[in-house]
C-alpha positions in Angstrom: 3.9 -3.2 -19.8 6.5 -5.7 -18.5 9.9 -6.4 -20.2 11.5 -9.8 -20.7 14.8 -10.4 -18.9 16.4 -11.7 -22.0 15.7 -8.5 -24.0 16.8 -6.2 -21.2 20.0 -8.2 -20.6 20.9 -8.1 -24.3 20.4 -4.3 -24.4 22.4 -3.7 -21.3 25.3 -5.8 -22.6 25.2 -3.9 -25.9 25.5 -0.5 -24.1 27.8 -1.5 -21.3 31.1 -0.6 -23.2 29.7 2.8 -24.2 28.4 3.6 -20.7 31.8 2.7 -19.1 33.5 5.3 -21.3 30.9 8.1 -21.0 31.3 11.4 -19.3 29.4 12.1 -16.1 27.1 14.5 -17.9 26.2 11.9 -20.5 25.7 9.2 -17.8 23.3 11.5 -16.0 21.2 12.1 -19.1 21.0 8.4 -19.8 19.8 7.7 -16.3 17.1 10.3 -16.6 15.9 8.7 -19.8 15.6 5.4 -17.9 13.5 7.1 -15.3 11.2 8.5 -18.0 10.7 5.0 -19.4 9.8 3.6 -15.9 7.4 6.5 -15.4 5.6 5.7 -18.6 4.7 2.3 -17.3 2.4 3.7 -14.6 1.9 7.3 -15.7 -1.9 7.0 -15.8 -2.2 5.4 -12.4 -0.5 8.0 -10.3 -0.7 11.7 -9.5 2.5 13.7 -9.1 3.0 16.9 -7.2 6.4 18.5 -7.0 7.8 20.1 -3.8 10.9 22.2 -3.8 13.3 22.4 -0.8 15.9 25.1 -0.3 18.7 22.9 -1.7 17.1 20.1 -3.6 13.9 18.9 -5.2 11.2 16.5 -4.1 7.9 15.1 -5.4 4.8 13.3 -4.1 3.8 10.4 -6.2 0.3 9.3 -5.2 -1.7 6.4 -6.5 -5.2 7.0 -7.8 -6.2 3.9 -5.8 -4.7 4.6 -2.4 -5.1 1.5 -0.3 -2.6 2.1 2.6 -1.9 4.6 5.2 1.6 5.9 5.8 4.2 7.0 3.3 7.3 5.5 1.6 10.4 7.8 1.4 12.2 6.8 -1.7 15.9 7.7 -2.3 17.1 6.9 -5.8 20.4 5.3 -6.9 23.1 6.5 -9.3 26.3 6.2 -7.3 25.7 9.5 -5.5 26.6 11.3 -8.7 23.6 10.7 -11.0 19.9 10.7 -10.8 17.4 13.6 -11.0 13.9 14.0 -9.8 12.6 12.7 -13.2 14.6 9.5 -12.6 13.3 9.1 -9.0 9.7 9.5 -10.1 10.1 6.4 -12.3 10.3 3.6 -9.8 8.3 5.7 -7.3 5.4 5.5 -9.8 5.8 1.7 -9.8 5.8 1.5 -6.0 2.8 3.8 -5.7 0.7 2.0 -8.3 1.5 -1.6 -7.4 1.3 -1.1 -3.6 -1.4 1.6 -3.3 0.8 3.8 -1.1 2.0 7.4 -1.2 5.7 7.8 -2.2 7.8 10.8 -1.5 10.9 11.2 -3.7 13.9 13.2 -2.6 16.3 14.1 -5.3 19.2 14.8 -3.0 22.3 16.8 -4.0 24.8 15.0 -6.1 28.6 14.6 -6.0 31.2 15.7 -7.0 29.6 19.1 -6.8 28.1 18.2 -3.4 30.1 15.4 -1.8 29.4 13.7 1.6 27.6 14.6 3.8 25.2 16.5 1.5 23.2 13.4 0.5 22.7 12.3 4.2 21.7 15.9 5.2 19.1 16.1 2.4 17.7 12.7 3.3 17.3 13.9 6.9 15.6 17.0 5.6 13.1 15.0 3.6 12.4 12.7 6.6 11.8 15.8 8.9 9.5 17.2 6.2 7.3 14.1 6.4 7.2 14.5 10.1 6.0 18.1 9.7 3.3 16.8 7.3 1.8 14.8 10.1 3.4 11.4 9.7 4.9 9.7 12.7 8.2 7.8 12.3 6.3 4.5 12.5 4.2 5.6 9.5 7.3 6.2 7.3 9.1 3.4 5.5 12.4 4.0 3.6 13.2 2.5 0.2 16.2 2.9 -2.0 18.1 1.3 -4.8 21.9 1.1 -5.2 23.4 4.2 -3.7 19.9 5.1 -2.4 19.8 1.7 -0.8 23.0 2.6 1.1 21.6 6.1 1.9 18.5 4.7 3.7 20.8 2.8 6.1 23.0 5.9 6.5 19.9 7.9 7.3 18.8 5.3 9.9 22.2 5.4 11.5 22.2 9.2 11.5 18.7 9.2 13.3 20.1 6.6 15.7 23.1 8.9 16.5 20.7 11.8 17.1 18.6 9.7 19.5 15.6 10.0 17.2 12.9 7.5 16.6 13.5 5.3 13.5 11.3 4.6 10.6 9.2 1.4 10.5 11.1 -0.5 7.9 13.8 -0.5 5.2 13.6 -1.9 1.6 17.0 -2.0 0.0 17.3 -2.9 -3.7 20.8 -3.9 -4.6 22.1 -1.7 -1.8 25.6 -0.2 -2.1 26.6 -0.3 1.5 30.4 -0.8 1.4 32.2 1.9 -0.7 35.5 0.2 0.0 34.6 -2.5 -2.6 35.6 -5.4 -0.3 33.1 -7.9 -1.6 34.3 -11.0 -3.5 31.4 -10.6 -6.0 33.3 -7.6 -7.5 35.6 -10.1 -9.1 33.3 -13.2 -9.4 30.6 -11.3 -11.1 32.8 -8.9 -13.1 31.7 -10.4 -16.4 28.2 -11.4 -15.4 26.7 -8.0 -14.4 25.7 -6.2 -17.7 24.9 -2.9 -16.0 27.8 -2.0 -13.7 31.5 -2.2 -13.4 34.0 -2.1 -10.6 35.9 0.8 -12.2 32.7 2.8 -12.3 31.9 2.2 -8.7 35.4 3.2 -7.6 35.0 6.5 -9.6 31.7 7.2 -7.9 33.1 6.4 -4.4 36.0 8.9 -5.0 33.6 11.6 -6.1 31.4 11.1 -3.0 33.8 10.7 -0.1 37.4 10.8 1.0 36.8 8.2 3.7 34.8 5.2 2.4 35.1 3.5 5.8 32.9 6.1 7.5 29.7 4.2 8.6 27.5 7.0 7.1 29.2 6.2 3.7 29.5 2.5 4.2 26.6 1.6 6.6 27.6 -2.1 6.7 30.6 -1.0 8.9 28.3 0.8 11.4 26.5 -0.4 14.5 23.3 -1.9 13.1 21.8 -2.8 16.5 18.2 -1.6 16.8 17.5 -0.9 13.1 14.0 -1.6 11.9 13.1 -4.7 9.8 14.8 -5.0 6.4 13.8 -6.4 3.0 16.7 -6.8 0.6 16.8 -7.6 -3.1 19.9 -8.6 -5.1 20.6 -10.1 -8.5 22.6 -13.3 -8.5 24.9 -11.9 -11.3 25.5 -8.4 -9.9 28.8 -7.2 -8.6 27.2 -5.8 -5.5 25.8 -9.2 -4.5 28.2 -9.4 -1.5 27.1 -6.0 -0.3 23.6 -7.3 0.2 24.7 -10.6 1.7 27.1 -9.0 4.2 24.4 -6.4 5.2 21.9 -9.2 5.7 24.3 -11.3 7.8 25.3 -8.3 10.0 21.7 -7.2 10.5 20.8 -10.7 11.7 23.9 -10.8 13.9 22.7 -7.5 15.4 19.3 -9.0 16.3 17.5 -7.2 13.5 14.8 -8.8 11.3 16.1 -9.1 7.7 15.0 -11.0 4.6 17.3 -11.3 1.6 15.9 -12.3 -1.8 18.5 -13.2 -4.5 17.2 -13.6 -8.0 19.4 -16.0 -10.0 20.6 -14.7 -13.3 19.6 -11.1 -12.6 21.8 -8.0 -12.5 22.2 -4.8 -10.5 18.9 -3.2 -9.5 16.9 -5.6 -11.7 13.7 -4.8 -9.7 13.5 -1.4 -11.3 13.1 -2.9 -14.8 9.7 -4.5 -14.0 10.8 -7.8 -15.6 7.9 -10.1 -16.6 9.7 -13.1 -15.0 10.2 -11.4 -11.6 7.8 -8.5 -11.1 4.8 -10.3 -9.7 6.8 -12.2 -7.1 8.9 -9.1 -6.2 5.9 -6.9 -5.7 4.2 -9.6 -3.7 7.2 -9.6 -1.3 7.1 -5.8 -1.1 3.4 -5.7 -0.4 3.8 -8.3 2.3 6.6 -6.3 3.9 4.5 -3.1 3.8 1.5 -5.0 5.4 3.7 -6.3 8.2 5.6 -3.1 9.0 3.8 0.0 7.5 0.1 -0.6 7.2 -2.3 -3.3 5.8 -4.0 -2.9 2.5 -7.5 -1.6 3.2 -10.8 -0.8 1.8 -12.2 2.7 2.4 -14.4 3.0 5.5 -18.1 3.7 5.1 -20.2 5.7 7.6 -24.0 5.4 7.4 -25.9 8.6 7.3 -28.8 9.4 9.6 -32.4 9.9 8.4 -32.0 13.7 8.2 -29.2 13.4 5.7 -30.9 10.5 3.9 -33.8 12.8 3.0 -31.8 15.1 0.7 -30.8 12.6 -2.0 -34.4 11.3 -2.1 -35.9 14.8 -2.4 -33.2 16.7 -4.3 -33.8 18.8 -7.4 -31.5 19.8 -10.1 -31.3 23.4 -8.9 -30.8 22.4 -5.2 -27.3 22.7 -3.8 -27.5 22.0 -0.1 -24.0 23.3 0.4 -22.9 26.0 2.8 -19.8 28.1 2.8 -17.2 29.6 5.1 -14.5 31.9 3.8 -11.5 33.9 5.1 -9.6 36.8 3.5 -5.9 37.2 4.1 -3.8 40.3 3.6 -2.0 38.9 0.6 -2.7 36.5 -2.3 -3.1 32.8 -1.4 -0.2 30.5 -2.4 -2.2 27.5 -3.8 0.8 25.2 -3.6 1.2 25.7 0.1 -2.5 25.6 0.6 -2.7 22.2 -1.1 0.0 20.9 1.2 -1.9 22.3 4.3 -5.1 20.8 3.1 -3.5 17.4 2.7 -2.5 17.6 6.4 -5.8 19.0 7.6 -7.9 16.4 5.7 -6.2 13.6 7.6 -7.2 15.2 10.9 -10.9 15.3 9.9 -11.8 11.8 8.7 -15.6 12.5 8.9 -15.3 15.6 6.6 -12.8 14.2 4.1 -15.5 12.0 2.5 -17.7 11.5 -0.5 -21.4 10.4 -0.8 -22.1 6.8 -1.7 -25.3 5.0 -2.3 -25.9 1.5 -0.7 -28.8 -0.9 -1.4 -31.0 0.6 1.4 -29.1 3.6 2.6 -26.8 6.4 1.8 -23.2 6.4 3.2 -20.2 8.7 3.5 -17.0 7.0 2.3 -13.4 8.2 2.9 -11.9 9.9 -0.1 -8.7 8.1 -1.3 -6.9 11.4 -2.0 -7.2 15.0 -1.0 -9.1 17.2 -3.5 -7.3 19.8 -5.6 -7.6 23.5 -4.9 -10.0 25.1 -7.3 -9.9 28.7 -8.6 -13.2 30.5 -7.9 -14.5 31.5 -11.3 -18.3 31.9 -10.6 -20.6 33.0 -7.8 -20.3 31.5 -4.4 -22.1 28.2 -3.8 -22.3 27.4 -7.5 -24.3 24.3 -8.3 -22.5 21.1 -7.5 -23.7 18.2 -9.7 -24.5 15.0 -7.8 -21.5 13.2 -9.4 -19.2 15.8 -7.9 -20.6 15.1 -4.4 -19.9 11.4 -5.1 -16.2 12.3 -5.7 -15.8 14.7 -2.7 -18.4 16.3 -0.5 -16.5 19.5 0.1 -14.4 21.8 -2.0 -11.8 24.4 -1.4 -11.8 27.6 -3.6 -9.3 30.4 -4.0 -9.8 33.9 -5.3 -6.9 36.3 -4.9 -6.6 36.8 -1.1 -9.6 34.8 -0.2 -9.9 31.1 0.6 -13.3 29.5 0.9 -14.5 26.0 1.9 -17.9 24.8 0.8 -19.4 21.8 2.7 -22.2 19.4 1.8 -24.8 19.8 4.4 -24.6 16.3 5.8 -20.9 16.6 6.8 -21.0 18.9 9.7 -22.7 22.0 11.2 -21.4 25.6 11.1 -19.3 25.1 14.2 -17.5 22.0 12.9 -17.0 23.7 9.5 -15.5 26.8 11.3 -13.0 24.5 13.2 -12.0 22.9 9.9 -11.4 26.2 8.2 -9.5 27.7 11.1 -7.3 24.6 11.4 -6.6 24.7 7.6 -5.6 28.3 7.8 -3.4 27.7 10.9 -1.6 24.9 9.0 -1.2 27.2 5.9 0.3 30.0 8.0 2.6 27.6 9.7 3.9 26.1 6.5 4.2 29.4 4.6 5.5 31.7 7.3 6.6 29.4 10.1 4.0 31.0 12.4 3.0 29.0 15.5 -0.8 29.3 15.9 -2.1 28.2 19.3 -4.5 25.3 19.5 -7.3 27.4 20.9 -10.2 29.6 19.8 -11.4 27.1 17.2 -8.0 25.8 16.0 -7.9 22.1 16.6 -5.1 20.8 18.8 -4.6 17.2 19.9 -2.5 14.4 21.2 -1.9 11.5 18.7 -1.3 8.1 20.3 -0.2 5.2 18.1 0.9 1.7 19.1 2.6 -1.3 17.5 0.7 -3.5 17.3 -2.5 -1.5 17.0 -5.7 -2.4 18.9 -4.4 -1.3 22.3 -6.7 0.3 25.0 -5.6 3.8 25.9 -6.2 5.6 29.2 -5.2 9.2 29.9 -5.0 10.4 33.6 -6.8 7.2 34.6 -9.7 7.7 32.2 -10.3 5.3 29.3 -10.3 7.4 26.0 -10.3 4.8 23.2 -8.4 2.2 21.2 -5.8 2.5 18.5 -7.4 1.1 15.4 -6.8 -2.5 14.4 -5.6 -3.3 10.9 -8.0 -4.9 8.3 -10.7 -3.9 6.0 -12.0 -1.3 8.3 -8.7 0.4 8.9 -8.7 4.1 8.1 -5.9 6.4 6.9 -3.9 5.8 10.0 -4.1 3.7 13.1 -3.7 6.8 15.3 -6.0 7.5 18.2 -6.5 11.3 18.1 -7.4 12.9 21.4 -8.9 16.3 20.7 -9.1 19.2 23.1 -6.6 17.8 25.6 -5.5 20.4 28.1 -2.0 21.7 27.9 0.4 20.2 30.4 1.7 16.8 31.6 -0.6 13.8 31.2 -0.2 10.1 32.3 -0.9 7.7 29.4 -1.5 4.0 30.1 -1.5 1.4 27.3 -2.9 -2.1 27.6 -3.2 -4.9 25.1 -3.8 -8.6 25.8 -0.7 -10.7 25.2 1.6 -7.7 25.7 3.2 -6.0 28.7 1.3 -2.9 29.9 3.1 0.4 29.2 2.9 3.7 31.0 4.2 7.0 29.6 4.1 10.6 30.7 3.7 13.1 27.9 3.7 16.9 27.8 1.0 18.5 25.6 1.8 22.0 24.4 -1.0 24.4 23.3 0.8 25.5 20.2 1.5 22.1 18.7 0.2 18.6 18.1 1.6 16.1 20.7 2.6 12.7 19.4 3.2 9.5 21.4 4.3 6.2 19.8 4.4 3.1 22.0 6.0 -0.2 20.8 4.5 -2.9 23.0 6.6 -5.8 24.2 5.0 -9.2 23.8 4.6 -11.4 26.8 7.0 -14.0 25.6 5.5 -17.5 25.6 6.8 -20.0 23.0 4.0 -21.4 20.8 6.1 -23.3 18.2 8.9 -25.9 18.3 11.1 -26.4 15.2 13.4 -29.4 15.0 16.3 -28.8 12.5 19.5 -30.6 11.6 21.2 -28.3 14.1 18.9 -29.0 17.1 15.5 -28.1 18.6 14.4 -24.5 18.8 11.4 -23.0 20.6 9.8 -19.6 20.2 6.9 -17.5 18.9 6.0 -18.1 15.3 6.5 -14.9 13.3 6.2 -16.0 9.7 5.9 -19.0 7.5 6.6 -17.9 3.9 5.4 -19.4 0.6 8.8 -21.2 0.3 8.3 -23.1 3.6 10.9 -21.1 5.5 9.9 -20.4 9.2 10.9 -17.4 11.3 10.7 -17.7 15.1 11.1 -15.1 17.8 13.4 -17.2 19.9 13.7 -14.6 22.7 12.2 -11.1 23.2 13.2 -9.0 20.2 15.5 -11.7 18.7 14.3 -13.5 15.6 15.8 -16.5 13.7 14.9 -17.9 10.3 15.0 -21.6 9.4 15.2 -22.7 5.8 12.8 -25.4 4.6 15.6 -27.8 3.6 17.0 -27.8 7.2 13.6 -28.3 9.0 12.8 -31.8 10.1 9.6 -31.3 12.1 7.4 -28.4 13.3 5.3 -28.8 16.4 2.6 -26.4 17.7 2.9 -25.8 21.5 -0.4 -23.9 21.7 -2.9 -25.5 24.0 
């Protein structure tokens, strides 16, 4: 269901005087109701799983049709004073459903009860949680609206201060990035924005911080050099319009990629309302940005079964199961919530086991499952009959009974040794998440080095020996573009990365027996101009990055520096490619 802009604007104008005079408690309740409305739009298309941190709440919002690898960390708006987990789930459901990507919401602590730096600390905690779940920084994209839009940039600046690797991209929807309120649009759009007032923002800013000039409160005042690519949305009538404009200009001046979309006649955070006049175009822009910076949309990979596995479906009987089982008994009852989280991590490490059975025209196949199966309580005898339609949904199942966890595998997935490695790795991840135990990657517990590159498709050598290629995007792309090197000996290794058109890269990495090593390499293109753009300001040469649907052209004019030319200023475009 999409709403018309005229209807929404009229309702916002009607309630604006009442909202301006409401208490903080009433405002919070109203924002939560808005979140419930947004959740209803895509409720049937997503699965939600809550996750509690020590000081705040979070939630996974997962599309039933998961088409992308990686994850979006979504930080909600509300002036740092409003917005619960229920509100955050609203737009997160829209993102997950429309883009086919997992979204993790972090309902950070609110002011005035928890002023700055509580929100930044909680955002960092959520980011670190995703790293512990097995996502590398280049597999995490940040998205936020209003105060959340400012918070994603504050988090990026904080990571930069700590010398940490940054996420792969930033989507800011009406970002509040200057708490000093210096933008001219505060006055020029005072009467045009039906959803926000200058007085309300000033109140929010005083609740949140005593120093609005601090770059972690007003990121537009920080050093933006080296930040990942940005996609910014703003309404032409909103009072925070100049926040988005200034942020965009300073990002470009710092050599960062940034695209600003201004929707004429729209208000603050208009994207969240799923307007019938704008939603299709806005989601197209977000999907394009995700494809460029996070992962491409994909179809699930199919793996053809051999003849031995092919015999079973042809000869099966109703009372045949062809499953086998491995179980383990712990000293105390299993925490199914923690086990579900551990299974989610483990399944991504075993792409040939996390599959379902599919029938082709002439052959049977195994297909990747779009989501991890749920943990089932064991209510019957072991190895209970599995109807064929269940095998077509997921070819293994995880069962819990009191202290015991069991995994039952369809016979074509693996042999007993492979199944034992899967179960031991699952238990190691469970013990690590629940008790903080460090289980060595040995004696059947899977350890590995993960190597990823931007762009993917690079050839990897370890200690002078070719070991594989990081996966290329496209229809055959799997859950991640990571090359996993299993069973690598603990110690220092020399890694060499090579990709045509890019400079070779060499790294030395230390692999520890008790943890998964990760290496991310951002390759530098061998700079050779392939496009010439003649504008009213002169002639520019560089590497063509993008030509959007409006006719605007983006060139990389020097290594790492991009420049966008608008259609109206372009006189001639010439290809320099031979």
